[in-house]
Structure formats: structure tokens, C-alpha cells
N, C-alpha and C positions, 0 to 999 in steps of 0.2 A: 470823227473820233480818231485820235492819234494812237501810235504805238505806245504802250506803257509797260513798265516792268512791275510785276506784282510783288508782294511781300516775300516770295520765295526766289526772286531774282529771275523769273521766267518772263521772257519778252512776249507780249501778246500782240498779235496783228490787229490792225484796224478792223472796223466792221465790214470790210470788203472781202471777208471770207478767204483769207489765205494769200491775198495779193499784198505784197509789201507796200506800206504807205509811202516809202521813199520813191518807189516806182511811179505811183500815182502823182506824187508831188512834182517829180521831174517832168512827167508828161504834161502836167498843167502849166509848169513854168515855161516850157518850150511852146506850148499852145498860145500862151499870153504874149510871149515875145514875138511869135510869128505874126500875131495880129497887130502888135504895136510898132515893130520895127523890122520885121523879117528875120529869117534865119540864114546862117551860113550853110554851105554845102555839108559840112561836118555835122551841124546841128540837125539838118534835115534827115541825114542818114541815122543819127542817134534817135530822133523822134520816131522814125519808121521802125527801127529795131525795138524801141521801148513799147510801141504799140503792138507789135507782133508778140512780144513777150507777155504783155498784159492779156491779149486775146487768148494766147495759149493757156495761161494760168486760169483765166475765166472759164474757158471751155472744159478744162480738166476738172475744175471744181464743180461746175454745173453738172457734168456727167456723173461725177461721184455722188452728188446729191440725188439726182434722178435715180441712180442705181440703188440707192438706199430706201427709196419710197415703197410703201405698201399702199395699195389703193383699195378702198372699200365702197360698196354701193350704199344706198340709203337704208338697206335692210341689214347691213352689217356683214355682208358676204364679201370676202376678199376677191377683187377683180383685177389684181395686179397683172399687167401683160406678161405673157409667158416668156418673152425675150428678157424682161427684167428679172423674172424669177430664176431663169437659167443663169444669168450673171451672178445673182445673189447666191445661188447654190455653188457656183464655181469659186466664189470668194469665201465660202463657209458661213454665209450669213443666214442661210435657210437650212432646215433639216427635213424638209418634206420632199 
């Protein structure tokens, strides 16, 4: 799914949860070029930087999602780890 502008003019990111599609597209372009003909020193440096940016965004997004979770056992009792509950309290997401 690509970036799209909705009827209100707001740009929506692709389904990759906050990682700009342009970043993914460029990483893929460089990967394909590397396989087909090789990369210049500058392109190798760019590829490394883009991958580091991607991983940083991915980790940040993943952590945010995990910190928003509430876990329940099969009896309906909340069993969210205390570490996660503490983070949620610090962010004002819990009032217990």
C-alpha cells in the first residue's frame, strides 16, 4: 500500500506503521541495484544509513505498540506485566 492523501489533505503512511514509504522504496532500490550491478561507496553508505533509520523507526514503533498492550488470561483477568503497567502509568494511560 502506498502513501495516500485523504479527502482532508492529510498524508497517510503506508501499512508499515509509521515508516515512510519513500524510505522503504529507496532501501529496496539500492538492494536491487546491489544484486544486479553493485553499489558505489556512496550508495553503500546511504544504504547503511537508510537501514539504520528503518530499524530505529521500527523499534520505536514496536516498543510503542507493546507499551499500549493489556494482557488478559483466559478467565478475563488482566495479567499485563508490571513493567508495562508502570510505563502506562507514567504516560497517563492507566489510572490504577
